[in-house]
Structure formats: C-alpha cells, structure tokens
N, C-alpha and C positions, 0 to 999 in steps of 0.2 A: 500601417506605420505604427510602431509601438511608441508609447509615451515614456519618456525618462522619468524615473521616480523623483519626487521632491525630497531632497535630503536636507533642506535648510533647517528643519526643526527636529532632525534626528540626532540623537546623542552621538558624539564622536566615539569611534572605536577606541577601546582601552589599549594603550601601547604596552607591549610585552618585551621583557628582557630575556633573550635566550640564555638558558642556564649555563651554557659553556662559552658565553661571550665574556672572556676574561677582561677585567678592568686593566688599563695600562699599568697601574701601579703594582698590581699583583704580578703581571707578566714581567715587569722590570725586576721585582724581587726574585722571582724564579730565575730570570736570565742571569742576575748577579750570582745567585747560588751555583748555577751550572758553570758559569764562566770561571768563578774562583776555583771550583773543584777541578775543572779542566786545566787551568793554569798550573795547579799544583802538580799535575802529572808530568809537567815539563821541567820541574825542579829536581835537583839532585837531592838525595837523602839529607845531606847537611843543610842545604838551602831550605828544605821543607821543615827541618827541625827548628831552624832560626825563625822561620815564619810562624810556627806554632808558638814558640816562646814569646813572640811579640804580639800575636793577635788571638791566640786561644786563651780561654779562661783557666788559670792555674791557681788553685787554693793556696799552694805552697808559697806563692808570691807574697801573701799577706801574713805568713807565719813568722817571718823575720828571723828564721833560724839558719837558713842557708846564706842569705845575703840581704842587706837592706833593700827595700823596694826600689830605691833610686838606682841600685846597681843591677837590677834585672834588665833584660833587653826591653827597650822602650821606656824605661824609667817610670816616673810617676804618671806620665801620660797613659802608658799601657795599663797601669793599675786601674785606670778609669775606663778607657775605651774598650778593653777586653770584656767588659760586662755586656757589650753589644756585639763586637766584632766576632766573638766566638760563634755566633749564630750563622755566619757565612762560611764556616769551615765544617767539613763533614768527614766521617771516618771511612766512608766508602760509597760506592755508587748506590747500593741498596739503602743505606742510611739516608742519602740524599733523596732517593726516589720516594721513600715512605713519607718524608716530610713534605715533599712537593704534592704528593697524592692527597694529603690532608689539607694542605694550604689552598689548593685549587677551589674546592667548594666553599669552605668556611671563610677563606680570605676574600673570595669573590663577594660573598654576602656582606662582609664587613666593609669592604672598599666601596661597594655601591651605597651603603648607608652613611659611612663616615666621610668619604672623599679621600683623596690621596694623602693630604698632610696628616689628617687624624689617624689614618691607617698606619702611616709610617711611624708616627709617635707611639701608637699602641704596640706596634711590632718591637720598637726599641725598648719601651718600658717593660713589656712582658719578658723580653729576652733578658733584660737586666734583672728582673725579679727572679727568673729561673736561676741565673748565675748566683744571685744573692742567697737563694734558698740552698743551693748546693754548698756555697761557702759556709753557711751557718752550720750545716751538718757535717762539715769536714774542717772545721776551724782548728788551726794549730797543726795540721798534718804537714810533715816536712817532705813527704815523697812527691816528686814532680809528676803529677798526673794531670794531663790536659783534658779539658772539657770542651767539646766542639758539638755543633749542630744547632739547627733552628727549632728543635723540639720544644723548648721552653716558650718561645715566641708563638709557634703554631698552636701549642696547647692554650696559651692565653687568647689567641684569636678564636679558637673553637669555643672557649668558655664565654667569650663576649658574644659570639654569634647565637648561642643557645638562649640568650636573653630575649630574642625576638623571632628567630627563624621558625620555631615550632608553633607559634601562636596561630590561631585561626586567621587566615588572610596573609600569613607570613610566607616567605618564599618556599619553605619546605612543605607547607600545607598545600600550596598550589605548585607542586614540583614541576608539572609538565608545562605550565604557562605562568611563570612568576612575573606579575606586573611590576612596573616601576614602583607603584604604591606599596607593594608587598614588602619592600625594603625600607619603607618609611613609616610603618605602623608604629604608634607609641608602644614602647616596651612596658610590660607589666612589671610591678615591683618584684624584687628578688624572691621575697617570701611567697608571693602568689605564683611565680614561675616554678618554684620548687614543688608546687602542688599539681603541676601538669604531668600526667603519666608519661608523656613522650620525653619530657625533660628528665624525669626521674629514670626512665629506661636508659637514656643516653648516658646519664651520670654513672649508673651502675656498671654499664659496659665499659665506659672510659676508665673508671677507677679499677675495675678488674683487670683490664689490659695493662695498666700501669703499675699495679701492685704486684703482678706476677714476677716481674724482674726484681722487685724489692726483696722478695723472699727467695730469689734464686731459682724460681720454677721454670723460667724461660730465659733464653738469650736471643739476640738478633743475628741470624745467619749473615755472614759476610762482614760483620762488625767486630773488630778486635776490641778487647777490653769490656768493661761493664757498662750497662746503660745508666746514665745519670738521671734516674727517676725522680730524684729530689727537684731537679730543675723543671721537670714536667709539671710537678705539683706547684712549684712556685709561680711559674708562668700562668698556669690554669687559674689559680686563685686570684692572681692579680687581674687577669682579664675578666673574671666573674665579678669581682668586687669594685673594680675601677671603671667598669662599663659606663656608669652615669656620667663620669667626668669627661668622657670623650664623645658621648652620644649627642649628635646635633639635633635630634628629633625632640621637639618640646612635648612635654606632657607624658603621663603614664595612664594606663587603664587597668582595671581589675579584671582577672579572668577566673573562670571556674576550674574545676579539676580536669576538664578536657581541653583547657587552653582557649575556651571561647570567651568573648567579651562578656563582662558581667556589670550591670549598672548598680551603683550604690543606691540604697533606699533614699527617698527624699527626706529632707530635714523638715521638721514641724516646729 
C-alpha cells in the first residue's frame, strides 16, 4: 500500500493566467465596438451620416466657420463626448479587426493590472488625447472630415503596457505561463524602461509603422480616407506618460539594459 505524500509543508503551486483568458472589461469593449459597427450596417446612408455628425470627432466643429458649435448635431454636448465616442466607430471591418487584434493582448495585460474601472478611464483618456492631438494639427480647418476608430485609445493602452510587460518576470517575459504576479510587478521608471532593448525595439517598430502613413508611404486596404496618425501618437504618449496616475501597483524598481531588476547601491 503506497503512502500519500505529506503536502502540508510544501509551497502552494503558483496560479497562472492563460494568455487568452480575456478580462470581462476587454471583452465588453470589443463587444461594444463590434455591436456598434454591426448596427451601422442597418442604417440608411442618411442615418449613418447623422450618426457620424453627432458621435464622430470632427475638427471643423471647433473652427466656428461653418456654424457655431451649438448649432452642430448634438450641440455643445457632442463637442465634448465626441472626444471619446469616436473610438467606437470604425471605417470598415478591417479597421475594426486591426484595432481588436492589438487590443486583445495589450488590453488584457492592462485590465489584469488596473482592473475594470481604471482600464475604462485609461481607454477614455487616451481616446480623448488622440482626438486632441488630431485637432491640434488640424485646427481651423473648415472641411468636414470625420475621425473614427479606437486607434488612439489602443495606442495609449499599448504604451501603458510596455511600462511593465517586457520586464523580467512580466507577462511577456513569461509568455507561455504568465502568473498573476506577472501583471503586478512594480513598474520601472520611464527612463529605466527606455534602456530596455525590448522596449526600444518595440518603440522603433511602432513608430515606423505609424510614421509610414504620415509620409504617405502606405495606406490601409479597405479603409477609405487617410489614417489619422496624429491620433495614434496623441494616445500613445498619453498612455506612456500618464501610466503612473492609473497604476494601482505601489513602488517602482530599477532595471538594467536587459530589463532585469537592479538593486541600488546601499547608502553609507
């Protein structure tokens, strides 16, 4: 007869989070994006135009050359809420799919670290920052050009995520088995993060992808009009710089050039 092992003094196994176990708040945002786009397909062209005028971001609304803000659809309220609501509208299925593809991994990392409320706040703030950056670079333009898409918010979430995901012990360092603690490691200071070769590589690739549309080198198939790359940059820098204001994890630690924890020398 075999004897059962004594597990009383053995450490408990580390719980792990499956990388594709999507947090409910991320699933809810994706569901909202899909539902809004699907609902628009049921509208007539005139109804869809009215919807865009009220909920898309339109720089001309603030030019005050066509009509005072109060006379636009939605009035002064739309002048405020469109900074966020434009993120739930998309130019096409491919535009929507690309944003969802980026939101899934990076949004999951942020939602697991921040929780639902902070995640939603970050999504709204970075969407607004993206719209503000686009408005700043198109100030005074009278042409009615609508800005739609969650790209600014998604860019902000990606930027916030790189503040911790590439660190040793972070969720992308342990891609196959990301423990719960991997999402709760103290974030390194921004200057230290920028010395991590993985962060630098990610930044180079991200900036290259987003600068190509700026110089007219590429366009997105299936998307009519130009890519609002200014909104991408506005959201990205908002997420990168405002991360500490949303981060619920206390403390920071220094890392070396490989993203590994580095202890400060003792004080004498």
